[in-house]
C-alpha positions in Angstrom: -4.8 -35.7 45.8 -1.5 -34.2 47.5 -1.4 -30.6 45.7 1.8 -29.2 44.5 3.5 -26.9 47.4 4.1 -23.2 46.3 7.4 -23.0 44.7 10.0 -21.4 46.3 12.9 -19.6 44.7 15.5 -17.4 45.8 17.2 -14.7 43.3 20.6 -13.3 42.9 20.0 -9.8 41.6 22.3 -6.8 40.8 22.9 -4.2 43.0 21.7 -0.6 42.3 25.3 0.0 40.9 24.2 -2.9 38.6 28.0 -4.4 38.9 28.4 -6.4 42.2 26.0 -9.0 42.3 24.2 -9.1 45.8 23.9 -12.9 47.3 20.6 -12.7 49.0 20.6 -16.4 50.5 23.2 -19.1 50.6 21.5 -21.6 52.9 19.4 -24.4 51.2 15.6 -24.1 52.0 15.9 -20.5 53.4 14.1 -17.7 51.4 16.0 -14.3 51.1 14.8 -10.9 50.6 12.6 -9.8 47.6 15.0 -9.2 44.7 15.9 -5.6 43.9 13.3 -3.2 41.6 14.5 -1.9 38.4 14.9 -3.1 34.9 17.1 -6.1 35.6 14.7 -7.2 37.8 12.2 -8.2 35.1 12.8 -11.4 33.0 13.8 -10.5 29.5 13.1 -12.8 26.7 15.8 -13.9 24.2 19.5 -14.8 24.0 21.8 -17.7 24.3 23.0 -19.3 27.7 26.6 -20.8 27.5 26.9 -23.2 30.9 29.7 -25.2 31.5 30.2 -28.6 33.4 32.3 -31.0 34.2 31.7 -33.5 31.2 31.7 -37.3 30.8 33.9 -37.4 27.3 33.0 -39.2 24.3 30.8 -41.9 25.7 28.2 -39.0 26.8 24.7 -40.0 25.6 21.3 -38.3 25.5 19.3 -41.1 27.1 17.9 -39.5 30.2 17.8 -43.2 32.0 21.8 -43.5 31.9 22.1 -40.0 33.7 24.8 -40.5 36.3 27.3 -37.0 36.2 26.0 -33.9 36.8 26.2 -32.5 33.3 24.3 -35.5 32.5 21.6 -34.3 34.7 21.5 -30.8 33.8 21.0 -31.9 30.0 18.2 -34.1 31.3 16.7 -32.1 33.2 16.3 -29.1 30.2 15.1 -32.0 27.6 12.6 -33.8 29.9 10.8 -34.0 32.6 9.8 -36.4 35.7 6.4 -37.1 37.5 8.1 -35.3 40.2 11.2 -33.6 41.8 12.8 -32.9 44.5 12.0 -29.5 46.2 14.7 -27.5 48.5 13.5 -29.6 51.5 14.3 -33.2 49.5 10.3 -33.5 49.6 8.7 -34.9 46.4 6.9 -31.9 43.9 4.8 -32.7 41.5 6.0 -32.4 38.5 4.3 -34.0 35.1 1.7 -35.3 37.8 -0.5 -32.9 39.3 -0.4 -35.3 42.7 -0.8 -38.6 44.0 -3.0 -40.8 46.1 -2.5 -43.5 48.0 -4.9 -47.0 48.6 -5.7 -47.6 52.1 -2.9 -50.6 52.2 -0.6 -48.3 50.9 0.2 -50.7 47.7 -1.9 -49.4 45.1 -1.3 -45.3 44.2 -3.2 -43.6 41.9 -1.1 -40.5 40.1 -2.8 -38.1 37.4 -1.0 -36.5 34.8 -1.1 -32.5 34.0 -1.9 -31.5 29.9 1.4 -31.5 28.7 3.4 -31.7 25.2 6.5 -33.4 24.1 8.5 -31.4 21.7 6.6 -33.1 18.5 3.2 -32.2 19.6 2.2 -35.4 21.3 0.5 -35.2 24.5 2.4 -36.8 27.4 0.1 -39.8 28.3 -0.1 -42.3 30.8 1.0 -45.1 28.2 4.3 -42.8 28.1 5.0 -43.1 31.8 4.7 -47.0 31.7 7.0 -47.3 28.8 9.7 -45.1 30.2 9.1 -46.7 33.7 9.2 -50.2 32.2 12.3 -49.3 29.8 14.2 -48.4 33.1 13.2 -51.2 35.1 14.5 -53.9 32.2 16.4 -56.2 33.9 18.9 -56.5 31.3 19.7 -52.9 31.8 21.8 -51.1 34.6 19.7 -48.1 34.6 20.3 -45.8 37.8 16.9 -45.4 39.3 16.2 -49.2 38.3 16.6 -50.0 41.9 14.2 -47.0 43.2 11.4 -48.3 40.8 11.9 -51.8 41.8 8.9 -51.7 44.4 6.5 -51.2 41.3 4.8 -54.5 39.7 4.7 -52.9 36.5 3.1 -56.0 34.9 0.3 -55.2 36.8 0.0 -51.4 36.8 -2.2 -49.8 34.1 -3.3 -46.8 32.1 -6.6 -46.2 33.9 -7.1 -43.2 31.0 -4.8 -41.1 29.1 -4.1 -38.8 32.1 -4.2 -41.2 34.7 -1.7 -44.0 35.9 -2.5 -46.7 38.3 0.9 -47.9 40.1 0.5 -51.6 41.6 3.5 -52.2 44.1 4.7 -55.5 45.1 4.2 -54.5 48.9 3.3 -51.4 50.6 5.6 -48.6 50.1 4.6 -45.1 52.4 7.2 -43.3 50.5 6.4 -43.9 46.9 6.7 -40.0 45.7 10.0 -40.8 46.4 9.9 -43.1 43.3 8.4 -40.4 40.9 11.4 -37.5 41.9 14.1 -40.6 41.6 17.4 -39.6 39.7 17.2 -40.4 36.1 13.5 -41.4 36.3 12.5 -39.0 33.1 9.5 -39.7 30.8 10.0 -40.6 27.0 7.5 -41.0 24.7 6.2 -44.4 24.2 8.3 -46.6 22.4 11.4 -44.3 22.1 14.4 -46.4 22.4 17.0 -44.0 20.4 18.0 -40.8 21.5 20.2 -39.6 18.5 17.6 -36.8 18.1 15.6 -37.1 21.3 12.3 -35.5 22.1 11.1 -34.6 25.6 8.8 -32.4 26.9 11.1 -30.4 28.9 11.7 -26.6 28.8 14.5 -26.9 25.6 14.3 -28.6 22.3 17.0 -30.6 20.8 19.2 -28.9 18.3 22.5 -30.5 18.3 25.0 -32.7 20.2 28.6 -33.2 20.3 29.4 -35.8 23.0 32.7 -34.3 25.2 31.8 -31.3 23.9 28.4 -29.6 23.6 24.7 -30.0 23.6 22.5 -27.3 22.0 18.7 -26.6 22.4 16.1 -24.1 21.6 13.4 -22.7 23.7 10.2 -24.6 23.7 7.3 -22.3 23.4 4.7 -25.1 24.3 6.3 -25.9 27.6 3.3 -26.8 30.3 5.4 -24.4 32.8 5.7 -21.6 30.9 8.1 -21.3 28.3 11.7 -19.8 29.3 13.1 -16.6 29.1 16.2 -18.0 26.9 16.4 -18.5 23.4 18.9 -21.1 23.4 20.9 -23.0 25.8 24.3 -24.5 25.4 25.7 -27.1 27.7 29.4 -26.9 27.5 31.8 -29.7 28.8 34.7 -28.5 30.6 36.9 -31.1 32.6 39.0 -28.4 34.4 37.4 -26.2 37.2 40.1 -23.9 35.9 39.2 -23.6 32.4 35.2 -23.1 33.4 36.2 -20.4 36.1 38.4 -18.9 33.0 35.7 -19.1 30.5 33.1 -16.8 32.8 35.9 -14.6 33.8 36.6 -14.3 30.1 33.1 -13.8 28.9 33.1 -17.1 26.6 30.4 -18.4 29.4 27.4 -17.2 31.6 27.4 -20.2 34.2 29.9 -22.4 35.6 28.9 -25.3 37.5 31.1 -26.8 40.6 34.1 -24.1 40.9 36.2 -24.4 43.9 36.2 -22.4 47.4 39.6 -20.8 46.2 38.0 -19.7 42.9 35.0 -18.1 45.0 37.3 -16.3 47.5 39.2 -14.9 44.7 36.4 -13.6 42.8 33.0 -13.2 44.7 33.6 -9.4 45.9 35.1 -8.5 42.6 32.2 -7.6 40.5 33.4 -9.5 37.7 31.4 -12.5 38.3 28.7 -13.8 40.7 28.9 -16.6 43.1 26.4 -18.5 44.4 26.8 -21.1 47.6 24.7 -24.0 48.4 25.7 -24.7 52.2 26.7 -28.5 52.9 25.1 -29.7 49.3 27.6 -32.4 48.6 28.4 -35.2 50.8 32.4 -35.9 50.6 33.6 -39.6 51.7 35.5 -42.9 50.7 33.8 -45.8 49.9 35.1 -49.5 51.0 34.2 -52.7 49.5 32.6 -54.7 52.2 32.9 -57.9 50.2 36.8 -58.1 49.7 40.0 -57.7 51.8 40.8 -56.1 53.7 37.6 -54.3 54.2 35.1 -57.5 54.4 36.5 -57.2 57.9 34.3 -54.8 60.0 37.0 -54.2 62.2 39.6 -52.6 59.4 36.4 -50.7 58.6 35.9 -49.4 61.8 39.8 -48.8 62.1 39.5 -46.3 58.8 36.3 -44.7 61.0 38.5 -44.1 63.8 41.9 -43.0 62.2 40.6 -39.9 60.0 40.6 -36.6 61.3 37.4 -34.9 59.7 38.2 -31.4 60.1 41.4 -31.6 58.8 39.6 -32.9 55.6 37.3 -30.4 55.6 39.9 -27.7 55.8 43.0 -29.3 53.7 40.2 -30.7 51.0 37.7 -28.2 51.1 39.3 -24.8 52.1 36.8 -24.9 54.9 33.7 -24.6 52.8 31.8 -27.6 54.6 30.7 -29.3 57.8 32.4 -32.1 58.9 30.5 -35.7 58.3 29.7 -38.5 60.7 29.8 -41.8 58.3 25.9 -41.2 57.5 24.8 -39.8 54.3 21.9 -36.5 54.6 23.2 -34.6 57.6 20.2 -32.4 58.6 17.3 -34.2 56.5 14.4 -36.6 57.4 15.4 -40.0 59.1 18.9 -38.7 59.8 19.9 -40.1 63.2 21.5 -36.6 64.9 21.6 -37.8 68.3 24.5 -40.3 67.6 28.1 -39.2 68.5 29.9 -37.2 66.5 33.2 -39.5 66.0 36.6 -37.9 66.6 40.1 -39.4 65.3 41.2 -42.1 67.9 44.5 -43.6 66.5 44.7 -45.9 69.3 41.4 -47.2 69.1 42.3 -47.8 65.1 45.8 -49.5 66.0 43.9 -52.1 68.4 41.3 -53.1 65.5 43.9 -53.4 63.3 45.7 -55.5 65.6 42.9 -57.8 66.5 41.9 -58.0 62.8 45.5 -59.2 62.0 45.7 -56.4 59.7 49.0 -54.8 61.2 51.2 -53.1 58.8 48.4 -53.0 56.5 49.0 -51.9 52.6 45.8 -50.5 50.4 45.5 -49.1 47.2 43.1 -45.8 47.2 41.6 -44.5 44.1 40.6 -40.7 43.5 40.0 -38.6 40.3 40.2 -34.7 39.3 36.9 -35.7 38.4 35.4 -33.5 40.9 36.6 -31.0 43.4 38.5 -32.0 46.6 38.7 -35.5 45.9 42.2 -35.7 44.6 43.5 -33.4 47.7 41.3 -35.6 50.2 43.3 -38.8 48.9 46.9 -37.2 49.9 45.0 -36.1 53.2 43.9 -39.4 54.0 47.2 -40.9 52.9 49.1 -38.8 55.4 46.4 -39.7 58.1 46.6 -43.5 57.5 50.2 -43.6 58.1 50.0 -42.4 61.4 48.0 -45.5 62.5 50.3 -47.5 60.6 48.5 -48.0 57.5 50.2 -47.2 53.9 47.7 -46.0 51.4 49.2 -46.0 47.7 47.0 -43.2 45.7 46.0 -44.2 42.3 44.5 -41.3 40.0 41.9 -42.7 37.5 40.2 -41.2 34.7 38.0 -38.3 34.8 35.6 -40.0 32.0 35.2 -43.3 33.2 36.0 -42.7 37.0 32.6 -43.4 38.8 32.0 -46.4 36.4 35.4 -47.8 37.4 35.0 -47.5 41.0 31.3 -49.0 41.5 32.8 -52.7 41.3 36.7 -52.3 41.0 39.1 -51.5 43.3 38.7 -51.7 47.5 39.2 -48.1 48.7 38.1 -45.0 46.5 37.2 -41.4 47.0 33.4 -40.4 46.7 31.1 -37.6 46.5 27.1 -37.2 46.2 24.8 -34.2 45.7 21.6 -34.2 47.6 18.8 -36.8 48.0 16.4 -38.2 50.5 18.0 -41.0 52.8 15.2 -43.5 51.7 16.6 -43.1 48.3 20.0 -42.8 49.0 19.5 -46.2 50.9 17.5 -47.6 48.0 19.9 -46.7 45.2 23.0 -47.7 46.6 22.6 -49.8 50.1 20.2 -52.6 49.5 21.2 -56.2 47.7 19.8 -55.1 44.4 20.9 -51.6 44.3 22.5 -50.7 41.1 24.8 -48.0 42.2 25.9 -50.0 45.7 29.6 -48.5 45.5 30.4 -50.4 49.0 29.2 -53.1 48.0 26.9 -53.7 51.2 24.6 -56.5 50.6 22.5 -57.4 53.8 19.5 -59.6 53.5 18.7 -58.7 57.3 19.0 -55.0 56.2 16.8 -55.0 53.3 14.2 -56.6 55.3 14.1 -53.6 57.3 14.1 -51.3 54.6 10.6 -53.3 53.2 9.5 -53.4 56.7 9.8 -49.2 56.6 8.1 -48.8 53.6 5.0 -50.9 55.2 4.8 -48.8 58.0 2.4 -45.6 57.9 3.1 -44.3 61.2 5.7 -41.9 61.0 7.2 -42.4 64.0 7.4 -46.0 64.1 8.8 -45.5 60.1 11.2 -42.9 61.5 12.5 -45.6 64.4 13.2 -48.3 61.5 15.4 -45.7 59.4 17.0 -44.7 62.9 17.9 -48.9 63.1 18.8 -49.4 59.8 21.5 -46.0 60.3 23.0 -47.3 63.6 23.8 -50.4 61.8 25.7 -48.4 58.8 27.4 -46.1 61.8 28.9 -49.4 63.4 29.5 -51.4 60.1 29.0 -50.0 57.2 31.4 -48.9 54.3 30.9 -45.6 53.7 33.4 -43.3 55.6 31.6 -39.6 55.3 34.1 -37.2 56.5 32.0 -33.9 55.6 29.3 -31.9 53.7 30.9 -29.7 51.0 29.2 -26.2 50.1 28.2 -26.4 46.2 29.4 -23.5 44.6 28.0 -22.1 40.8 29.5 -18.9 39.3 27.8 -16.8 37.0 28.1 -13.8 34.7 26.6 -10.2 36.4 24.1 -10.3 33.5 22.6 -13.6 34.5 19.7 -13.8 36.9 17.3 -15.8 38.1 19.7 -18.5 39.4 18.0 -20.2 42.6 20.5 -20.1 45.6 18.0 -22.3 47.7 18.5 -25.3 45.7 21.0 -28.2 46.5 22.7 -30.0 43.7 20.1 -32.7 42.4 17.2 -30.8 43.3 14.2 -29.2 41.3 15.7 -25.8 40.9 19.1 -26.7 40.4 20.6 -26.1 37.1 17.0 -25.1 36.2 17.9 -22.9 33.2 14.1 -22.6 32.1 13.4 -19.7 34.9 17.0 -17.6 34.1 17.3 -15.0 31.9 20.3 -12.4 30.4 19.9 -8.8 31.5 
C-alpha cells in the first residue's frame, strides 16, 4: 500500500509583541521556521470562527457533488471527506483511504479505508464510497467530478469487505490516485440524495444553512483526524471584496478569502490583520470557444495569443502580484513543458494571422464578471490591447451569481481563472471530448487518444513525453489563453492561528478550518 506522507504545514503566528503577525512562509510547498513560543502558539479549544467567501447567491446547495465555487469547496470540505486530497505539491494524499495498490496491469486498484464515522455515528464503508461515486458518475447529472471518475467501471467495481474497495477500470490508469482526490469527489452515506440537513464525515457537523448568506457548523468530536479546536464554524457569503475586507477590519469576521493585492499592500504592515500570500496559486486567462466563429479558426486563436501583452495584464489586473503565463495551465507542476519558448506580444504576426483568416476588422464580445478579483480589469486591458491589432472587443459584464455556469456553453470569449490542480486533472476535467467543464469546447478525438495512452503508460519518462505532446498541441491550437498566475491572498484576524501558508487553492490545507484556533 502507498502510505500517507507526513503532513507539512506552515503557520502564521504572533510576534513577541502580540500585535503584528509574522509571515513565516509564502511560497507553496516550502516550509518556514517553527512558530514562536508562548501561549498563543498553543492551540486553544472553543470559539466561533466567521469565514468570508465570495458566495454563489440564493441557488447555493450543500450537495458536495455540485461544488464549483471556492465557497462551495470550503463548505464541502468542512462537512465531508474525500478518499484523498491534493497536498501542497499537488500529489494525492490519503484521507478516508489509508492507501491504494495497483494491480500489475494498472486497471485494477485496491483502496483500503480507515476507521471513520459519519456525524450520525454510522461507520464509513465501501458501500458509501461506491454509492457516492455512482451518484457522481450518473450520466443524467452534470457533476464536475464525473469526467474524473470516467475511467472507473463502477458496475464491475465492488466492496471486498466493509473497509476495502476494489476499483476495476475501463483501461489502465497510471495516475488513478488523482481520481480519488478529484475536486468534488466527496463521500456521502449510502443512499443519500438529499442535502437539506446533510450528514458527512468531515470535521464539522451541520447546524443551519441560509443559501447565499451563511452556513453554521459545530465541531464533530468523533472526527477521525482529531476534533477541531473551534467549537463552531460559520461560513459567510460576501460577493464584494471590499465587503470582505471591511468586515475583517471591523472585527465582524476572522477570515476573509480572496483579497486584492491593493488591500494586502494597504493593511499587511499595519498590525490590524494578517495577510497570507500563496504565490502563483490561481491561473488567470481567457477562454475562446473553439467550436464557433470566430475562434473555430485556429488562426484567430493564434492571433489572440500574439496580440496580448502578458506583463501589462499582470501589472494592471493583478497589481503585479503574480507571474506571466504562457498559454498553458499548471506552471511549475509535474508535466508542465517549461522548455517551450515564452510568448511575447507580436502585433505584426497577430495582424497577419487575422488577414489570413479573413478576420480583419474583427468584432467580438468578451464576457466577464466581478465574480473574482482581476477579471473585469483584465477584460478592460485586453480590449485596449486588441484594438492595437485592429480587433474591436465589446466587454459584457455578467452576473456574479451565474457567471461560471453562463460561460461554460454560452458566448465566444470570456474571462477565466482556476485554482491549482494536477495537470492530468485539468486535462481530464476540461479538455477531453466528454469533460463536463470544458469551457473552450476543445473536443479532439486524437487528443483524447493521447490522454488515454498516457494513462496506460507505466514508465514515467514515456508518460511525460506524451503529456508534452498534448501540451504542445494546446500551445499551438488550444482555446485557453493563459496570461498569468496570481498570488492567492487571504486575510485573517490577528487572533486567528494555524492558517497554512503553503496551501494553494483547492489543496488539502487550503481553507482547512479544523486545524486553526482563536487565541
